[in-house]
Rosetta silent file (secondary structure, phi, psi, omega in degrees, C-alpha in Angstrom):
SEQUENCE: MDDELLRGRVYGADHDDPDPGPRPGHAYRELVAGPLDGLLLDVTGWSAGELADGAALPTEIGRFGAGGRARYTPRRENPRRWDWAGDTR
SCORE:     score description
SCORE:     0.000 S_00000001
   1 L     0.000  132.924 -177.436    7.288  -20.209    7.310 S_00000001
   2 L   -82.526  163.357 -174.486   10.492  -18.727    8.715 S_00000001
   3 H   -60.451  -34.869 -179.244   10.626  -16.454   11.777 S_00000001
   4 H   -61.988  -41.615  179.782   11.529  -13.341    9.757 S_00000001
   5 H   -68.140  -30.471 -178.316    8.325  -13.558    7.729 S_00000001
   6 H   -62.705  -22.033 -177.790    6.213  -14.008   10.849 S_00000001
   7 L   -88.763  -10.476 -172.745    7.020  -10.438   11.931 S_00000001
   8 L   -80.045  166.420  175.839    5.928   -8.766    8.678 S_00000001
   9 L  -103.373  138.826 -176.381    2.781   -6.913    7.673 S_00000001
  10 E   -87.464  131.626  175.816    0.811   -8.271    4.726 S_00000001
  11 L   -55.505  132.969  178.545    0.187   -6.030    1.704 S_00000001
  12 L    91.196   -8.458  178.374   -3.492   -5.113    1.533 S_00000001
  13 L   -68.990  142.212  176.391   -4.195   -5.649    5.244 S_00000001
  14 L   -61.091  142.779  176.625   -6.425   -2.988    6.802 S_00000001
  15 L   -65.132  -23.781  179.242   -4.570   -0.430    8.874 S_00000001
  16 L   -88.539   -4.843 -178.179   -7.109   -1.112   11.635 S_00000001
  17 L   -63.877  122.474  179.901   -6.532   -4.883   11.516 S_00000001
  18 L   -69.070  -16.957  178.722   -5.308   -5.962   14.964 S_00000001
  19 L  -135.096   77.427 -175.959   -3.355   -8.823   13.329 S_00000001
  20 L   -82.990   11.020 -176.400   -2.013   -7.599    9.943 S_00000001
  21 L   -86.173 -178.576 -178.634    0.625  -10.331    9.817 S_00000001
  22 L   -64.977  153.842 -179.009    0.881  -13.539    7.834 S_00000001
  23 L  -107.782  143.702  176.921   -1.649  -16.342    8.280 S_00000001
  24 L   -57.563  143.113  176.805   -0.784  -20.015    8.796 S_00000001
  25 L    82.812    1.669  178.688   -1.014  -22.114    5.645 S_00000001
  26 L  -104.641  157.544  176.941   -0.387  -19.169    3.284 S_00000001
  27 L  -108.463  138.632 -176.156    2.630  -18.530    1.036 S_00000001
  28 E  -131.917  155.907  170.470    4.301  -15.101    1.026 S_00000001
  29 E  -124.906  139.722  178.759    6.940  -13.115   -0.803 S_00000001
  30 E   -86.850  129.746  178.157    8.840  -10.249    0.829 S_00000001
  31 E   -88.991  129.483 -173.414    8.731   -6.957   -1.094 S_00000001
  32 E  -119.588  125.853  178.579   12.126   -5.225   -1.149 S_00000001
  33 L    72.460 -178.767  179.847   12.698   -1.485   -1.738 S_00000001
  34 L    66.885 -169.959 -173.894   10.277    0.915   -3.399 S_00000001
  35 L   -69.188  -17.923 -177.316    7.031    2.149   -1.856 S_00000001
  36 L  -109.845   18.934 -177.382    6.003   -1.251   -0.452 S_00000001
  37 L   -50.458  129.511  175.692    9.372   -2.122    1.096 S_00000001
  38 L    90.104  -12.154  177.969    9.114   -4.629    3.917 S_00000001
  39 L   -78.849  158.796  175.335    5.549   -5.753    3.230 S_00000001
  40 E  -105.535  138.374  177.263    4.648   -9.367    2.561 S_00000001
  41 E  -105.954  124.343  178.167    2.614  -10.334   -0.501 S_00000001
  42 E   -76.905  114.411 -178.535    0.236  -13.277   -0.104 S_00000001
  43 L  -113.784   21.161  178.856    0.844  -15.493   -3.153 S_00000001
  44 L   -56.812  126.874  177.959   -1.206  -18.460   -1.968 S_00000001
  45 L    85.945   -1.494  178.741   -2.621  -20.267   -4.995 S_00000001
  46 L   -72.795  144.463  176.854   -0.450  -18.467   -7.569 S_00000001
  47 L   -76.608  165.611  177.417    0.831  -20.603  -10.447 S_00000001
  48 H   -59.549  -38.473  178.456    4.545  -21.046  -11.154 S_00000001
  49 H   -65.191  -41.776  178.171    4.167  -18.702  -14.148 S_00000001
  50 H   -64.610  -40.857  178.362    2.512  -16.005  -12.055 S_00000001
  51 H   -64.453  -38.545  179.857    5.249  -16.296   -9.437 S_00000001
  52 H   -68.552  -29.947 -178.572    7.939  -16.007  -12.124 S_00000001
  53 H   -78.197  -25.207 -174.017    6.300  -12.865  -13.559 S_00000001
  54 L    80.322 -155.326 -174.909    6.090  -10.954  -10.299 S_00000001
  55 E  -155.166  150.234  170.117    3.356   -8.355   -9.826 S_00000001
  56 E  -108.343  106.105 -170.369    2.300   -4.755  -10.424 S_00000001
  57 E  -100.006  128.243  177.619    0.596   -3.857   -7.153 S_00000001
  58 E   -59.217  134.402  176.311   -1.816   -0.945   -6.752 S_00000001
  59 E  -155.814  144.949  177.016   -0.509    1.701   -4.357 S_00000001
  60 L   -92.849   -6.698 -175.456   -1.200    5.343   -3.632 S_00000001
  61 L  -103.194   11.089  176.885    2.287    5.969   -2.251 S_00000001
  62 L   -89.376 -172.754 -177.251    4.250    5.384   -5.453 S_00000001
  63 L   -56.734  -35.341 -173.318    5.428    7.866   -8.079 S_00000001
  64 L   -99.019    5.121  177.856    2.007    8.125   -9.749 S_00000001
  65 L    63.052 -150.109 -179.374   -0.139    8.431   -6.603 S_00000001
  66 L   -55.686  133.099 -178.362   -3.702    7.103   -6.687 S_00000001
  67 L    90.714   -7.197  179.097   -4.117    4.725   -9.605 S_00000001
  68 E   -86.158  167.350  179.056   -0.397    3.933   -9.741 S_00000001
  69 E  -135.087  147.033  174.057    1.255    0.564   -9.332 S_00000001
  70 E  -104.470  125.598 -177.384    4.560   -0.607   -7.906 S_00000001
  71 E   -93.370  129.572  177.857    6.189   -3.342   -9.986 S_00000001
  72 E  -127.767  137.901  179.860    8.010   -6.158   -8.155 S_00000001
  73 E  -128.527  149.515 -178.579    9.934   -9.050   -9.690 S_00000001
  74 E   -63.549  140.790  175.539   11.459  -12.173   -8.104 S_00000001
  75 E   -76.034  131.668 -175.599   15.110  -12.003   -7.153 S_00000001
  76 L   -57.689  -46.769 -176.304   17.059  -14.546   -9.173 S_00000001
  77 L   -83.542  -10.391  178.011   19.144  -15.883   -6.283 S_00000001
  78 E  -153.313   84.385 -174.871   16.271  -15.810   -3.772 S_00000001
  79 E   -66.031   -5.444  174.574   12.802  -15.903   -5.382 S_00000001
  80 E   -79.885  -10.303  175.647   11.122  -15.503   -1.973 S_00000001
  81 E  -112.673  127.897 -179.443   12.279  -11.866   -2.076 S_00000001
  82 E  -110.649  125.250 -178.115   10.821   -9.631   -4.796 S_00000001
  83 E   -90.831  144.333  177.863   12.724   -6.504   -5.778 S_00000001
  84 E   -67.213  131.483 -178.696   11.116   -3.222   -6.773 S_00000001
  85 E  -116.381   10.642  177.588   11.417   -2.648  -10.518 S_00000001
  86 E   116.663  171.113  179.160    9.799    0.805  -10.643 S_00000001
  87 E  -103.509  153.267 -179.145    6.385    2.428  -10.628 S_00000001
  88 E  -144.463  169.206  176.251    3.849    2.394  -13.437 S_00000001
  89 L   -98.482    0.000    0.000    0.342    3.607  -14.176 S_00000001
């Protein structure tokens, strides 16, 4: 895991968690832009197909508020960074 990822906060971590950062032995993707910008997504155990598809992540801070999702897709030239592709319901 590179040093830049070690400083990030993991998507889904409790706000009260004293250590919301990445855990050793896990695989992460950095979320870029959109409502979840800068968070890390734990993709440990995801298949190659799931990684290629990206994810629609539940969030209350996107365009649709509670019940909405932020869509992220892998960046072609750097698949460890996932770019925001818009919000959905």
